[in-house]
N, C-alpha and C positions, 0 to 999 in steps of 0.2 A: 310386539312379538311378531315374528314372521308368520305369515299365514300358511306357508308351505308345509311346515311340520304337522300341524293339525290336519291339513288336507291329505298329506301322505299317510297319516295314521288312519284316516277315514277310508282311504283307498285300500289299505292293507286289510282293514276290517271287511270291506266289501269282497276282496279276493278270498278271504277266509270263509265267508258265508257261501260263496259260490263254489268253493272247492268240493269235489265229489268225495274226498276222503278215501279214495281207492289206493291202498298201498299195503305192502307186507306188514303184518303186525310187528310193531317195535322198530320198524325201519322206514321212516318217512322218506319220501323222495327229496332229492337235493333242493328243488325249488321251495319246498315247504321249510326245510332247514334254513335256507337263505331268507325266506320271508320272515321267519321267527327271529332270526338274528337282526335283520333290518328293523323290524318292529321294536325290538328291545333297544337298539341304538337310538331310534327316534324318540322313544319314551325317555331315555336318559338325557338326550340333548334338549328335549322339551322341558324337562325338569331343570336343567342348567339355565336355560333361557328364563324360565320363571323365577329362579333364584336370583339371577342377575337383575331382573326388573325389580324384585323386592328389595335387593340391596341398594339399587339406585334410588328407589322411593324413600327408603329409610335415610340414606345419605342426604337427599334433598330436604327431608323433614328436619334433620339435625341442623343443616345449614340455615334453613329459613326460620326455624323455630328457636334456634340456639340463643339469640339475643333476648328474645322474650322470656325464655326459661331462666336465663341468668337474672333478668330483672325481677321476675317473680320470686326466685330464690332469695335475692337480696331483700325484697320486701318482706318475705316470710321470716328471714333472719332478724330483720329490724323489729318486726312485730313480736317475735319471741323475746328479744332483748327488752322491748318496752314492757311486756308483760312481767318479766322478771323484776325490772326496776319498780313497777307499780306495786308488786307484792312486797318488795323491800320497803317502799315508802309507807304502805299500809301498816306494816309491822312496826316501823318506827313511830308512826302516828298513834298507834295503840299502846305505845310504851314498851313493846317487846324488843329484845335485842335481836336484830336480824341476823340470820345466818349468812356469813360471807362465803359465797360460792363463786366458782369460776363461771363466767357467762358461757352459755352454749353457743353463742354466735361466733 
């Protein structure tokens, strides 16, 4: 993340604290209106930058972890199929008629 945006926000906060607040009630001076607009724009841009970093992080995680997740899913599917077959084998061994179901794999 660029350091300039947080520094600009800190500087705006400093200006806000130092301002005397002398103005006609309900009609702030132009520089205060400009400061508030600039601050709002910085906050929006900073949020966009953070969102972009988060999206990039998620994308990198998908790319780097994708093959592992696929392998784990395959192993889990195989384990579920093995469990189903073991239950059917036990039913046959005990003399029961096993239910023929579609495998979940």
